[in-house]
C-alpha positions in Angstrom: 39.3 -51.9 -14.4 40.6 -53.1 -11.0 43.0 -50.8 -9.3 41.9 -47.6 -11.1 40.8 -44.9 -8.8 38.1 -42.7 -10.2 37.7 -39.1 -9.0 34.4 -38.4 -7.2 31.9 -36.5 -9.2 31.8 -32.8 -8.1 28.8 -32.0 -5.9 26.5 -29.4 -7.4 27.1 -25.9 -6.0 24.2 -24.6 -4.0 23.2 -21.0 -4.2 24.3 -19.0 -1.1 21.3 -18.5 1.2 20.7 -15.4 3.2 20.4 -15.9 6.9 17.0 -15.4 8.6 18.3 -12.2 10.1 19.2 -10.9 6.7 15.9 -12.1 5.1 13.8 -9.9 7.5 15.1 -6.5 6.3 15.1 -7.8 2.7 11.3 -8.5 2.8 10.7 -5.2 4.6 12.5 -3.4 1.8 10.3 -5.3 -0.7 7.2 -3.9 0.9 8.7 -0.4 0.9 9.6 -0.7 -2.8 6.2 -2.1 -3.8 4.4 0.8 -2.2 6.9 3.3 -3.4 6.2 2.2 -6.9 2.4 2.5 -6.2 2.7 6.1 -5.1 5.4 7.2 -7.6 2.9 8.2 -10.4 1.0 10.6 -8.1 3.2 13.7 -8.6 3.4 12.8 -12.3 -0.3 12.9 -13.0 -0.3 16.6 -13.6 2.4 16.1 -16.3 0.4 13.3 -17.9 -2.7 15.5 -17.9 -0.9 18.4 -19.5 0.6 16.1 -22.2 -2.4 14.0 -22.9 -5.3 16.3 -22.0 -7.5 13.9 -20.0 -10.2 14.7 -17.3 -10.4 14.2 -13.6 -12.6 11.1 -14.0 -10.0 9.6 -16.3 -7.4 10.4 -13.7 -9.3 8.6 -11.0 -9.9 5.7 -13.3 -6.2 5.4 -13.9 -5.6 5.4 -10.2 -8.4 2.9 -9.5 -7.3 0.5 -12.2 -4.3 -0.2 -10.0 -6.4 -0.7 -6.8 -9.0 -2.9 -8.5 -6.4 -5.1 -10.1 -4.7 -5.4 -6.8 -8.0 -6.5 -5.3 -8.4 -9.2 -7.9 -4.9 -10.5 -7.1 -5.6 -10.5 -3.4 -8.9 -12.3 -3.8 -7.4 -15.0 -6.0 -3.7 -15.3 -5.2 -3.5 -14.0 -1.6 -2.9 -17.5 -0.3 -0.8 -18.8 -3.2 2.5 -18.5 -1.3 1.1 -20.9 1.3 0.9 -23.6 -1.4 3.8 -22.9 -3.8 6.3 -21.3 -1.3 7.1 -17.7 -0.5 10.2 -17.5 -2.7 8.9 -18.5 -6.2 5.7 -16.5 -5.7 7.4 -13.3 -4.5 10.3 -13.5 -7.0 7.8 -13.9 -9.9 5.7 -11.0 -8.7 8.7 -8.8 -8.4 9.7 -9.6 -12.0 6.1 -8.7 -13.1 6.6 -5.4 -11.3 9.8 -4.8 -13.3 7.8 -5.3 -16.5 5.1 -2.8 -15.3 7.9 -0.3 -14.7 9.1 -0.8 -18.2 5.5 -0.1 -19.5 5.3 3.1 -17.4 8.7 4.3 -18.7 7.7 3.9 -22.3 4.0 5.0 -22.1 2.8 7.3 -24.8 -0.8 7.7 -23.7 -3.6 6.8 -21.3 -4.1 3.2 -22.5 -0.4 2.4 -21.7 -0.8 4.1 -18.4 -3.8 2.0 -17.5 -2.1 -1.2 -18.7 0.9 -0.4 -16.5 -1.3 0.3 -13.5 -3.3 -3.0 -14.0 -0.1 -5.1 -14.2 1.4 -3.2 -11.3 -1.8 -3.9 -9.2 -1.8 -7.6 -10.0 1.9 -7.9 -9.1 1.6 -5.9 -5.9 -1.4 -7.9 -4.7 0.5 -11.2 -5.1 3.7 -9.8 -3.6 2.3 -7.9 -0.6 0.6 -10.9 1.0 3.6 -13.1 0.4 6.2 -10.5 1.6 4.0 -9.6 4.6 3.7 -13.3 5.6 7.4 -13.8 5.1 8.1 -11.0 7.5 6.2 -12.9 10.2 8.0 -16.1 9.2 11.4 -14.5 9.7 10.6 -12.7 12.9 13.2 -13.0 15.7 11.5 -14.9 18.6 13.4 -12.7 21.0 11.7 -9.6 19.5 8.0 -10.6 19.2 5.7 -8.1 17.5 8.4 -6.6 15.3 7.0 -8.2 12.1 3.4 -6.9 12.8 4.8 -3.3 13.4 6.9 -3.6 10.2 3.8 -4.7 8.2 2.0 -1.6 9.4 4.9 0.9 8.9 6.7 -0.2 5.7 3.7 0.3 3.3 3.2 4.0 4.4 7.0 4.5 4.5 7.2 3.2 1.0 4.4 5.5 -0.2 6.3 8.4 1.3 9.6 7.5 -0.3 7.9 6.9 -3.7 6.1 10.2 -3.8 9.0 12.2 -2.4 11.4 10.7 -5.0 9.0 11.3 -7.9 8.3 14.9 -6.7 12.0 15.6 -6.6 12.3 14.2 -10.1 9.4 16.3 -11.4 11.2 19.4 -10.1 14.8 18.6 -11.2 15.1 15.7 -13.6 15.0 16.2 -17.3 12.8 13.1 -17.9 10.8 12.6 -14.7 8.2 10.3 -16.3 10.9 7.8 -17.3 13.7 8.1 -14.7 11.8 7.0 -11.6 10.5 3.9 -13.3 13.8 2.9 -14.7 15.3 3.1 -11.2 12.4 1.0 -9.8 12.8 -1.5 -12.6 16.4 -2.1 -11.6 15.5 -2.3 -8.0 12.8 -4.9 -8.5 15.1 -7.2 -10.6 17.7 -7.0 -7.8 15.2 -7.8 -5.1 13.8 -10.8 -7.1 17.3 -12.2 -7.3 17.9 -11.6 -3.6 14.6 -13.3 -2.6 15.7 -16.5 -4.3 18.6 -16.6 -1.9 16.5 -16.6 1.2 15.4 -19.7 3.1 11.9 -21.1 2.2 9.6 -20.8 5.2 6.3 -22.1 3.8 5.7 -25.8 3.3 4.5 -26.2 -0.3 1.5 -28.5 -0.5 -1.2 -29.4 -3.1 -4.2 -27.2 -3.6 -2.7 -24.2 -5.4 -5.3 -24.2 -8.1 -8.1 -24.4 -5.6 -6.7 -21.6 -3.7 -7.1 -19.3 -6.7 -10.9 -19.4 -6.3 -11.9 -15.9 -5.1 -12.3 -15.9 -1.3 -11.7 -13.8 1.7 -10.1 -15.9 4.4 -9.7 -13.8 7.5 -8.8 -16.1 10.4 -11.8 -16.9 12.6 -9.9 -15.6 15.7 -9.2 -12.3 13.9 -12.8 -11.6 12.8 -14.0 -9.7 15.9 -11.0 -7.4 15.6 -11.8 -6.9 11.9 -15.4 -6.0 12.8 -14.3 -3.4 15.4 -11.6 -1.8 13.2 -13.4 -1.9 9.8 -15.1 1.6 9.9 -11.8 3.2 10.8 -9.9 1.2 8.1 -12.4 2.2 5.5 -12.4 5.9 6.5 -8.6 6.0 6.6 -8.0 4.3 3.2 -10.8 6.3 1.5 -9.1 9.5 2.6 -5.8 8.1 1.4 -7.3 7.4 -2.0 -8.6 11.0 -2.3 -5.1 12.5 -1.5 -3.4 10.0 -3.8 -5.6 10.7 -6.8 -7.0 14.3 -6.4 -4.5 15.8 -3.8 -2.4 17.5 -6.5 -5.6 18.9 -8.1 -6.7 20.2 -4.8 -3.4 22.0 -4.2 -3.6 23.5 -7.6 -7.2 24.7 -6.9 -6.1 26.4 -3.7 -2.8 27.9 -5.1 -2.8 27.9 -8.9 0.6 29.5 -9.2 2.4 27.2 -6.7 5.4 25.1 -7.7 4.7 21.9 -9.6 6.1 19.9 -6.7 3.4 21.2 -4.3 0.8 18.6 -5.4 3.2 15.7 -4.7 4.1 17.2 -1.4 0.5 16.9 -0.3 0.6 13.1 -0.6 4.1 13.0 0.9 2.8 14.9 3.9 0.1 12.3 4.4 2.4 9.3 4.1 5.2 10.8 6.2 2.8 11.7 9.0 1.4 8.1 8.7 4.8 6.5 9.0 5.8 8.7 11.9 2.6 8.1 13.8 2.8 4.4 13.2 6.3 4.2 14.5 5.6 6.4 17.6 2.6 4.3 18.6 4.1 0.9 18.2 4.5 0.4 22.0 0.9 1.5 22.9 -2.1 -0.8 23.1 -3.3 -1.7 19.7 -7.0 -1.0 20.4 -6.1 2.5 21.8 -3.9 3.2 18.7 -6.6 2.2 16.3 -9.3 4.3 18.0 -7.1 7.3 18.4 -6.2 7.1 14.7 -9.9 6.9 13.8 -10.6 10.0 15.9 -7.7 12.0 14.2 -9.3 11.5 10.8 -12.2 13.8 11.8 -10.2 17.1 12.3 -8.0 16.0 9.4 -10.9 15.9 7.0 -12.4 19.1 8.4 -9.1 21.1 8.0 -8.7 19.7 4.5 -12.2 20.7 3.7 -11.5 24.3 4.9 -8.4 24.7 2.6 -10.3 25.8 -0.6 -12.7 28.0 1.5 -9.8 29.8 3.1 -7.6 29.6 0.0 -5.0 28.3 2.4 -2.3 25.8 1.6 -1.4 25.9 5.3 -4.9 24.5 6.2 -4.6 21.9 3.5 -1.2 20.7 4.7 -2.2 20.8 8.4 -5.3 18.7 7.6 -3.3 16.3 5.5 -0.8 15.9 8.4 -3.6 15.1 10.9 -5.3 12.7 8.4 -1.9 11.1 7.8 -1.3 10.6 11.5 -4.8 9.0 11.8 -4.1 6.8 8.8 -0.8 5.5 10.2 -2.3 4.8 13.6 -5.4 3.0 12.2 -3.2 0.9 9.9 -0.7 -0.1 12.6 -3.3 -0.6 15.3 -5.6 -2.7 13.1 -2.8 -5.0 12.0 -1.7 -5.5 15.6 -5.3 -6.5 16.4 -5.7 -8.8 13.4 -2.4 -10.7 12.9 -1.5 -12.1 16.4 -4.6 -14.3 16.8 -4.2 -15.9 13.3 -2.6 -19.3 13.1 0.6 -19.6 11.0 -1.3 -21.0 8.0 -3.9 -18.3 8.2 -1.6 -15.3 8.2 -1.4 -14.7 4.4 -5.1 -15.0 4.0 -5.8 -12.6 6.9 -3.3 -10.1 5.5 -5.0 -10.4 2.1 -8.4 -9.8 3.7 -7.2 -6.7 5.3 -5.8 -5.4 2.1 -9.0 -6.3 0.2 -11.0 -4.1 2.5 -8.4 -1.3 2.4 -8.1 -1.1 -1.4 -11.9 -1.4 -1.9 -12.1 1.6 0.4 -9.3 3.4 -1.5 -10.5 2.8 -5.0 -14.3 3.0 -5.2 -14.7 6.3 -3.4 -11.8 7.8 -5.5 -13.7 6.9 -8.7 -16.9 8.4 -7.3 -14.9 11.5 -6.3 -13.6 11.9 -9.9 -17.1 11.6 -11.2 -18.4 14.1 -8.8 -15.6 16.5 -9.6 -16.5 16.3 -13.3 -20.2 16.9 -12.6 -20.1 19.4 -9.7 -16.5 20.6 -9.3 -13.7 19.7 -6.9 -15.1 21.8 -4.0 -18.4 19.9 -3.9 -16.7 16.5 -4.3 -14.3 17.3 -1.4 -17.3 18.3 0.8 -19.1 15.1 0.2 -16.0 13.0 0.6 -15.0 14.7 3.9 -18.6 14.2 5.2 -18.5 10.5 4.4 -15.1 10.0 6.1 -16.3 11.8 9.2 -19.5 9.7 9.4 -17.5 6.5 9.0 -15.0 7.6 11.7 -17.9 8.5 14.1 -19.5 5.1 13.4 -16.2 3.3 14.3 -15.9 5.3 17.5 -19.5 4.7 18.5 -19.1 0.9 17.8 -16.0 0.8 20.1 -17.9 2.6 22.9 -20.9 0.3 22.6 -18.7 -2.8 22.6 -16.9 -1.6 25.7 -20.2 -1.0 27.5 -21.4 -4.5 26.7 -18.1 -6.2 27.5 
């Protein structure tokens, strides 16, 4: 009708969006939480073993179920966020993590524990490459290199936080096998909601289904650095896998009457030393940091090996601290060598390639160590493990020297 003024339709309200400055610490906290959740079961394994009476080989299988599932996710979905966008992929993975925490909290036996670890591994594999790439997307141009350092430090910081919190709960909480996972469940739901409020930095484009075909897509410009750092990466993560799965058993072998928290403190020592070393070395040349870390793995493995011979927890913790410092330096140095040469569209794939190598090195030797422990005892398994790590570290150092001579 003429002369009638109609009110304009209300515009849809848009969700508030976090600033790029706020999105950076959010994604760093996501990496911390993911790796905290991955290490939280370590101090609880002794409780699970006492309640459900399973062997060392079962323990390492439970541990490796996570790592192998994570590998599957990295091989297939490591580049998914490049096609679908960082936000939906990361939020979905965080909600899957929350479901995994619920399975942990209600587990009544080994099958549920394995199922929780598999779901956790799949979700972590999808989330770590997306969150790590998002850190690079949100990096402040005035502070170049910050995202690469964060990618190196936040995972080991997360593992330290997770194992420390779980160790404290083992000692003081009335229901440690439930409490830690309920807290993590709430955290992952909150982070998933927060991620949806961040700006989208990837440009979604077709090809998501094709990207799920298993592939390792390290950027061509990053491959020489990967070849140089690979022996040190394998040695560091293999040692990390041993401490994560059998570290508590080793502490119990050396000191059978020590407090229950001692086993968890072994892995905490590794990750705390790794985080400290990675942070302290952030301003040093990446190649120097990577090689120095590789060299530190050798005395770390030797001191750890001497712990059962000397019946000394001091030797075990000193060796663990040295190995942790080497682990942190190798991780941080390798990422600083690998990520800067990669083009923006190659970052997620390069990160996924790095984690594929890392988690293969972490899981397969840990399973073999569990098998050797069942067959020949923990002392023999430790000796073979330490010898392998030392040979890998020496190979990496020799390769670096040879490359420098031919350059």
